[in-house]
C-alpha positions in Angstrom: 0.0 0.0 0.0 2.8 2.4 0.9 4.5 1.6 -2.4 1.4 2.4 -4.4 0.9 5.7 -2.5 4.5 6.6 -3.1 4.1 6.0 -6.8 0.9 8.0 -7.0 2.5 11.0 -5.2 5.6 10.7 -7.3 3.4 10.7 -10.5 1.4 13.7 -9.3 4.6 15.6 -8.4 6.1 14.9 -11.8 2.9 16.2 -13.4 3.0 19.4 -11.5 6.6 20.1 -12.2 6.2 19.5 -15.9 3.3 22.1 -16.0 5.3 24.8 -14.3 6.1 28.2 -15.9 9.4 26.9 -17.4 7.7 23.9 -19.1 7.3 25.7 -22.5 10.2 26.6 -24.7 10.4 30.0 -26.4 9.3 28.3 -29.6 6.2 27.0 -27.9 5.4 30.4 -26.5 5.6 31.9 -30.0 3.4 29.2 -31.5 0.7 29.7 -28.7 0.5 33.4 -29.5 2.4 34.7 -26.5 4.1 38.0 -27.2 7.8 38.5 -26.8 8.8 41.3 -24.4 11.6 42.4 -26.7 11.1 45.4 -28.9 12.8 47.1 -31.8 13.2 50.9 -32.1 13.7 53.0 -35.1 14.3 56.8 -35.5 11.4 58.5 -37.5 11.6 61.9 -39.2 8.5 63.2 -41.0 5.6 65.6 -41.2 2.3 65.4 -39.5 -0.5 64.9 -42.0 -3.4 64.7 -39.6 -4.2 64.1 -35.9 -7.0 62.0 -34.4 -7.1 62.6 -30.7 -10.0 60.2 -30.1 -8.0 57.3 -31.5 -4.7 58.5 -30.0 -3.3 58.4 -33.6 -1.5 60.7 -36.0 -0.9 60.2 -39.8 2.8 60.9 -40.4 4.4 61.4 -43.8 7.7 59.7 -42.8 11.0 59.6 -44.5 12.7 56.3 -45.3 13.9 54.3 -42.3 16.9 52.4 -43.6 16.6 48.6 -42.9 13.0 48.9 -41.9 10.6 50.7 -44.3 10.5 53.1 -47.2 9.1 56.6 -47.1 5.3 56.6 -46.8 2.3 58.1 -45.0 1.3 55.9 -42.2 -1.0 56.1 -39.2 0.8 55.7 -35.8 -0.6 55.3 -32.3 1.1 58.0 -30.2 2.3 57.3 -26.7 1.7 58.9 -24.3 -1.6 60.2 -25.8 -0.9 63.6 -24.2 1.9 64.1 -26.9 -0.9 64.6 -29.4 -1.6 68.0 -27.8 1.6 69.4 -29.3 1.0 68.1 -32.8 -0.7 70.0 -35.7 -0.9 69.1 -39.4 2.2 70.3 -41.2 4.5 70.1 -38.2 7.9 68.5 -38.8 8.7 65.9 -36.1 11.1 63.3 -34.9 10.1 60.2 -32.9 11.0 56.7 -31.9 9.0 54.0 -33.7 8.6 51.1 -31.3 7.7 47.6 -32.7 6.8 44.9 -30.3 5.3 41.7 -31.7 2.3 42.8 -33.8 2.0 46.2 -32.1 3.8 49.4 -33.0 3.6 53.0 -31.9 5.6 56.2 -31.7 7.0 57.8 -28.6 9.4 60.5 -27.6 7.8 62.8 -30.2 9.6 66.1 -30.7 8.3 68.9 -32.9 11.3 70.2 -34.9 9.4 72.9 -36.9 5.9 74.1 -36.5 3.6 74.4 -39.5 3.4 77.9 -40.8 0.2 79.4 -41.9 0.1 80.9 -45.4 -1.2 84.4 -45.6 -4.6 84.8 -47.3 -4.4 86.1 -50.9 
């Protein structure tokens, strides 16, 4: 009886250990949809095309980012959302593009030149 109980407890212990947090490899985590905590950062230079404060986004006409993407107009989530308050269409900016898994956003947004209003004719 003691031998059977020992085997049952040993079997249960082995099952618990194999289900611990280290049981899955990095490959398994990727295949199950878990996101990696590592992120890539790129320097963005561009001009603000439009600002959508409700969506916390801005469309940026960005210059080429070598090794990442060509020049294009692209919508970006802006973090923190309060940085949107400083942006107006036509402003020249620099920012960090952060890519983490399937998510991307811009942060550390700096206005390098404000849009200038053209005088009425």
